[in-house]
C-alpha positions in Angstrom: -29.4 58.1 -5.9 -28.0 57.0 -2.6 -28.3 53.2 -3.1 -29.5 51.1 -6.0 -29.2 47.9 -3.8 -28.5 45.6 -6.7 -30.8 47.4 -9.2 -29.5 46.9 -12.7 -27.0 44.3 -11.5 -29.9 42.0 -10.4 -31.5 42.5 -13.8 -28.4 41.5 -15.7 -27.8 38.5 -13.4 -31.4 37.4 -14.1 -31.0 37.7 -17.8 -27.8 35.7 -17.8 -29.4 32.9 -15.8 -32.8 32.8 -17.6 -31.1 32.9 -21.0 -29.0 29.9 -19.9 -25.7 31.6 -20.7 -24.2 30.1 -17.6 -25.4 26.6 -18.6 -23.7 27.0 -22.0 -20.5 28.4 -20.5 -20.1 26.7 -17.1 -16.7 28.3 -16.3 -17.7 31.9 -17.1 -17.6 34.3 -14.1 -18.6 37.9 -13.9 -17.2 40.6 -11.5 -19.7 43.3 -10.8 -17.8 46.3 -9.4 -19.1 48.6 -6.6 -22.6 46.9 -6.5 -22.4 45.8 -2.9 -23.3 42.4 -1.6 -25.9 43.0 1.1 -28.7 42.6 -1.5 -27.4 39.3 -2.9 -29.0 36.9 -0.3 -32.4 38.5 -0.7 -32.1 38.5 -4.5 -31.0 34.8 -4.6 -33.9 33.8 -2.3 -36.5 35.7 -4.3 -35.1 34.4 -7.6 -35.4 30.8 -6.4 -38.9 31.4 -5.2 -40.1 33.1 -8.4 -38.5 30.5 -10.7 -40.1 27.7 -8.7 -43.6 29.3 -8.8 -43.5 30.6 -12.4 -41.3 28.3 -14.3 -44.1 26.2 -15.9 -46.1 29.0 -17.4 -43.0 31.1 -18.2 -41.2 28.2 -19.9 -38.1 28.5 -17.7 -35.9 25.5 -17.8 -32.7 25.7 -15.8 -30.2 23.0 -14.7 -30.0 24.6 -11.2 -31.8 27.1 -9.0 -30.9 30.7 -9.6 -29.0 30.9 -6.2 -26.7 28.2 -7.4 -25.6 30.3 -10.4 -25.2 33.4 -8.2 -22.7 31.7 -5.9 -20.7 30.1 -8.7 -20.6 32.7 -11.4 -20.7 36.1 -9.9 -18.2 38.2 -7.8 -19.6 41.3 -6.0 -17.5 44.4 -5.4 -18.1 46.2 -2.2 -16.9 49.5 -0.6 -18.7 50.0 2.7 -21.1 47.1 3.1 -21.6 45.8 6.7 -24.7 43.8 5.6 -22.8 42.1 2.8 -19.9 41.2 5.1 -22.3 40.0 7.8 -23.9 37.7 5.3 -20.7 36.6 3.7 -21.6 32.9 4.4 -24.7 33.3 2.2 -23.0 35.4 -0.5 -19.8 33.3 -0.4 -16.8 34.9 1.1 -14.8 34.0 -2.1 -17.4 36.0 -4.1 -16.9 39.3 -2.3 -14.3 41.7 -3.7 -13.0 44.9 -1.9 -13.2 47.6 -4.6 -11.7 50.6 -2.7 -9.8 51.4 0.4 -11.2 54.1 2.6 -8.5 56.7 3.4 
């Protein structure tokens, strides 16, 4: 597969947020290697929207919006990711890790 664009990483992030792991352990941070960062702004926007629309019937109670957790608890490893770097202000420049050096 050429690109998973967050794929399983987004699922794991969602589970950690929805299960309130990050509310119980507020200093916990996760580094996700070689997942890229270009997908993160879209994921965060959609997660906020879906939680806002579905929280009542789904019984989701969070202290913050999902995007808040994303920018405070996750580091994203990149290799070649022009979109992620271009959107570093949304991802958080401090949340982007360079995983490999091109030779």
